[in-house]
C-alpha positions in Angstrom: -25.0 12.5 1.2 -26.9 8.7 1.9 -25.9 4.9 1.2 -24.6 4.5 -2.4 -23.4 8.3 -3.3 -21.5 8.8 -0.1 -19.5 5.3 -0.9 -19.2 6.4 -4.7 -18.2 10.0 -3.2 -15.7 8.9 -0.6 -14.3 5.9 -3.0 -13.8 8.6 -6.4 -12.0 11.1 -3.5 -9.7 8.0 -2.0 -9.2 6.8 -5.9 -8.0 10.8 -6.9 -5.7 11.0 -4.2 -3.9 8.0 -4.5 -3.4 8.6 -7.8 -2.0 12.3 -7.1 0.2 11.0 -4.5 1.3 8.0 -7.0 1.9 10.6 -10.2 4.1 12.9 -7.8 6.0 9.7 -6.6 6.5 8.6 -10.3 7.6 12.0 -11.5 9.9 12.6 -8.5 11.9 9.5 -7.8 13.3 10.8 -4.2 9.5 10.6 -3.1 8.4 7.1 -4.5 8.7 5.4 -1.2 6.3 7.8 0.6 4.2 7.9 -2.5 3.6 4.5 -2.2 2.9 4.8 1.7 0.3 8.0 1.3 -1.7 6.3 -1.4 -2.0 3.4 1.0 -3.4 5.9 3.4 -5.6 7.3 0.7 -7.3 4.3 0.0 -8.2 3.8 3.3 -11.2 6.3 3.5 -13.8 4.1 2.3 -12.8 1.2 4.4 -13.2 3.7 7.2 -16.8 3.5 6.6 -16.6 -0.5 5.7 -17.0 0.1 2.0 -15.2 -2.8 0.8 -16.4 -2.7 -2.7 -15.5 1.2 -2.8 -12.0 0.7 -1.7 -11.4 -2.2 -3.9 -12.5 -0.3 -6.6 -10.4 2.7 -5.6 -7.6 0.3 -5.5 -8.2 -0.4 -9.2 -8.9 2.6 -10.6 -5.5 4.4 -8.9 -3.6 1.5 -10.4 -5.2 1.9 -14.0 -5.1 5.9 -13.9 -1.8 6.2 -12.3 -0.7 3.4 -15.4 -1.8 5.5 -17.8 -0.7 9.3 -16.3 2.7 7.9 -15.6 3.2 6.6 -19.4 2.9 3.5 -18.4 5.6 3.2 -16.1 5.1 -0.5 -14.9 8.1 -0.9 -13.0 7.3 2.0 -10.5 3.1 0.7 -10.2 4.4 -2.8 -9.2 5.1 -2.2 -5.5 2.4 -0.3 -5.2 0.1 -3.3 -7.6 1.2 -6.0 -5.5 1.5 -4.4 -2.0 1.2 -1.3 -0.7 -2.3 -0.6 -2.6 -3.8 -3.9 -1.2 -2.5 -3.9 2.1 -4.9 -1.4 3.6 -8.0 -3.5 1.7 -6.5 -6.6 3.1 -6.5 -5.4 7.1 -9.9 -4.5 6.3 -10.8 -8.0 5.2 -9.2 -9.7 8.2 -11.3 -7.1 10.5 -14.1 -7.7 8.9 -13.7 -11.6 9.4 -12.5 -11.8 12.7 -9.4 -13.7 11.3 -6.9 -14.2 14.1 -4.4 -11.6 14.6 -1.1 -13.8 14.5 -2.3 -16.1 11.7 -2.9 -12.7 10.0 0.5 -11.6 10.4 1.9 -14.7 9.4 0.2 -14.5 6.3 0.9 -10.3 5.5 4.7 -10.6 6.4 5.1 -13.8 3.8 3.3 -11.8 1.4 5.3 -8.8 2.1 8.6 -11.0 1.8 7.1 -12.2 -1.7 6.3 -9.1 -2.9 9.8 -8.0 -2.3 11.4 -10.6 -4.0 9.0 -9.5 -7.1 10.0 -5.9 -6.5 14.1 -7.2 -6.2 13.6 -8.9 -10.1 11.6 -6.2 -11.8 12.4 -2.7 -10.1 15.2 -0.9 -9.2 14.1 -0.3 -5.8 17.1 -2.5 -4.5 19.6 -0.6 -6.3 22.8 0.7 -4.3 26.1 2.3 -5.0 26.9 1.4 -1.2 29.4 -1.5 -0.7 29.0 -2.5 2.5 24.6 -2.9 1.5 26.1 -4.6 -1.9 28.3 -6.9 -0.1 26.5 -8.2 2.6 22.1 -7.6 1.8 22.3 -7.4 -1.9 24.4 -10.2 -2.3 22.5 -12.5 0.3 19.2 -10.6 -0.8 17.1 -14.0 -0.2 18.2 -14.4 3.2 17.9 -10.4 4.0 14.4 -10.5 2.5 13.0 -12.5 5.3 15.1 -11.1 8.0 15.0 -7.6 7.4 11.8 -7.1 5.3 10.1 -9.2 8.2 11.2 -6.7 11.1 10.5 -3.6 8.5 7.2 -4.9 7.7 6.3 -5.4 12.2 6.8 -2.0 12.2 5.0 -0.9 8.6 1.9 -2.7 9.7 1.6 -1.2 12.9 2.3 2.2 11.4 -0.9 1.6 9.4 -3.0 0.0 11.6 -3.0 3.0 13.6 -3.2 5.5 10.2 -6.4 3.2 9.7 -7.6 4.0 13.2 -7.1 7.9 12.4 -8.6 7.7 9.0 -11.5 5.9 10.7 -12.1 8.8 13.0 -11.7 11.6 10.7 -14.2 10.1 8.4 -16.7 9.5 11.3 -16.2 13.1 12.4 -16.7 14.3 8.7 -19.9 11.9 8.2 -21.5 13.1 11.2 
């Protein structure tokens, strides 16, 4: 395949994989966080060849198709739409424009924390029956998110950057 046809095919496969993972997550609640992460990895396929437009369109297609296939489940789709689906794309843009990695990390931590606050208000992501968690974390959510969320994000971002390198290596091998 040459040029645009390869970009289109890679972006379509990326969107399809993301939709499959998200739909499984929507219908199997215990798989939801894993589905967000796997769909984020799926969206890395076009970014591996620096197809940024294709990567963003894959994200949009995944959001729209998952919304309809999951029966309009906006609450499930929100974490993917505001953070997980865009994270790989944002990392690609940071790399493309050579943005300082520390400034980018601060931006991404703030974005992640704001996303968690949004998810807290609109989803059931933080519901628990554990009294200790309720007392010390949920009741102090606006302190817990910047502390625990930021620490978790650094680990998550490191994982996603490494995953992008593996995906890039895979796509480069396939393209040859």
